[in-house]
C-alpha positions in Angstrom: 205.8 185.2 248.7 203.4 185.0 245.9 201.5 181.9 244.7 203.8 181.2 241.8 206.9 181.3 243.9 205.3 178.9 246.4 204.4 176.5 243.6 208.0 176.5 242.3 209.3 175.7 245.7 206.8 172.8 246.1 207.7 171.4 242.7 211.4 171.5 243.6 210.9 169.8 246.9 208.7 167.1 245.3 211.4 166.5 242.7 214.1 166.1 245.3 211.9 163.7 247.3 211.3 161.6 244.2 215.0 161.5 243.5 215.8 160.5 247.1 213.2 157.7 247.2 214.2 156.3 243.8 218.0 156.4 244.5 219.3 152.8 243.7 220.4 150.8 246.7 223.0 148.0 247.0 220.5 145.3 245.9 219.7 147.3 242.7 223.4 147.6 242.1 224.0 143.9 242.5 221.2 143.0 240.1 222.5 145.5 237.5 226.1 144.2 238.0 224.9 140.6 237.3 222.8 141.6 234.2 225.2 144.1 232.7 228.6 142.6 233.5 227.8 139.0 234.5 229.3 139.5 238.0 227.6 137.9 240.9 228.6 136.5 244.3 227.8 133.7 246.6 228.1 133.6 250.4 229.1 130.6 252.3 230.1 130.3 256.0 233.3 128.4 255.1 234.5 130.5 252.1 232.9 133.9 252.8 231.9 135.9 249.7 233.1 134.5 246.4 232.7 136.5 243.2 232.1 134.9 239.8 232.1 136.5 236.4 230.1 134.8 233.6 231.4 135.4 230.1 229.9 133.6 227.1 228.4 131.0 229.5 231.7 130.3 231.2 232.0 131.1 234.9 235.4 132.2 236.3 236.2 133.2 239.8 237.3 136.8 240.3 238.7 138.5 243.3 237.3 141.6 244.8 240.1 144.2 245.4 238.5 147.4 246.6 235.5 149.6 246.1 233.8 152.8 247.0 230.2 153.9 247.1 229.3 157.6 247.2 225.7 158.3 248.3 224.7 161.8 247.5 221.1 161.5 248.5 219.6 161.9 245.0 222.2 159.8 243.2 224.9 157.2 243.9 228.2 156.5 242.4 229.7 153.0 242.5 233.4 152.3 241.8 234.4 148.6 242.3 237.7 146.8 241.3 238.2 143.1 240.7 241.0 140.9 239.4 240.5 137.8 237.2 242.6 134.6 237.4 245.1 135.9 234.8 245.7 139.1 236.9 243.7 141.4 234.6 241.9 144.3 236.3 238.2 144.6 236.0 237.0 148.1 237.0 233.3 148.7 237.2 232.1 152.3 237.6 228.4 153.1 237.7 226.1 156.1 238.2 222.7 155.4 239.7 219.6 157.7 239.7 215.9 157.0 239.5 216.3 153.3 240.2 218.5 153.0 237.1 222.2 152.5 236.8 224.5 153.5 234.0 228.1 152.6 233.1 230.6 155.4 233.7 233.9 155.7 231.9 
């Protein structure tokens, strides 16, 4: 293998390592969820985990229904489903890469 081919392989390996080490984790997702959608949770021994959604300064309890997290090493896809007090579905889908998260449709 020539020097140019070796350099290309090294750059690709380095890029993959950077993506792996900057893949958002659950704490990054929770922070993004609170900032982007106003959803956060509290833990208590008596009640367990309670979710709250803040909209226009008003907090309302929401119920966590289900969710999925797909870790692909270099990126992560989050798909979480909640229900508010009126029974409306709140579906949050996010794509995470390079310690950043983006809404998915």
